N, C-alpha and C positions, 0 to 999 in steps of 0.2 A: 497956637498952631494946631490944626486938627490932625487926627491920625492919618487921614488920607493925604493931606499936604505933606506931612512928615515922610510918609512912604514914597510919595512922588518925588520929593527932594532926594531922599536916600537912593532910590533907584536911578534917578537922573545922574547922580554922581557916579554910580557904578557904570552907567552907560558911557559917560564921558571918560572914565578910566579905561573902558574897553576900547574906545576910539583912540585914546592916547597910547595904549599898548599895541594897537593894530597898525598904526601908521609906520613906525620904524620897521616892522616885519614886512609890510607891503612894499616898502622902499628898498628892502634888502640891506638894511644897515646893521642888522644884528647877526654877528658871526655865530657859528656853531658854539653852543655852550650847554651846560647842564641845568640851567635855571630858568630860561626864558625862551619860549617858542615851542614848536611842535618837536618834542624830543623823543625820538625812538631810536632803536639800534640802526635802522636804515638811514634816518636823516642825519644821525651823528657820524655815520660811516663815510659820507660823501658830501662835500660842500655843495655840489651842483644840486643834489637832492634836497639838502637843507634849505637852500634859498628858494627853490621852486615850491616846496611844500609850505614853507613859512610865508610866502607871498599869498598863497591861498588862505592860510590861517589868518594872516593880517587883514586880508580883504573881508573875511567872514567876521572877524572881531569888530571891524569898523561898521559893517552892515548891522550886526547884532547890537552894537552900542547905539547906533542911530535908531534902531527899532525900539530899544528900551527907553531912550530919551523921548521919542515921539509918543510912546504909550504913556510914559510918566506925565508928560505935559497934557495929554488928552485926559488922563485920569484926574489931574489937578483941576483942569478947567471944566470938564464935563461930567466928572464922576463923583462930585461931592455928595450926591444923594445915595451913592453906593454904600453898602455895609463895608467898613474898613477891612474886614477879612476877605471880602470878595475883591476889593481893589488890590489888596496885597497878593491875592491868588492870581489875578490877571497879570500883574507885574512880574511875579515870580515865574509864571508860565512862559511869558515872552523871553525872560532871561534864560531859563532852562532850555527852551526850544532853540534859542540862538546858539547855545553851547553845544547841543546835540548836533545841530546842522554843521557847526564848525568842525567838530570832531569827525563826523562822517566825511565831509568834504576833504579834510586833511588826509584821512586814511585813503580815500579814493585817489587823491593826487599822488600820494606815496606809492600806491599800488601800480600806477601807470609808469612809474620810474624804473 
């Protein structure tokens, strides 16, 4: 297994994990808690805010997970000629950007409540 294949597989698993974590949040199945979801003073103070903000968080986790999986598959099939460090940098950038977007969107959703 090449380094690029390993990185693509590893990041694909992270993307699938993001999707798996995002679905229950998007569906509103996770009650307020201190371990899972967008946990701030404001979201923990009101169930209505919790569910609204965590639907946004769940949606963004799913979108980010899909983006990571698509990028991983693309790197695996089309990026074998890349330097392994460049491939990993691309994958990590997609992952980090998706987390940043998720945090910003969650805070914006919370701010409107």
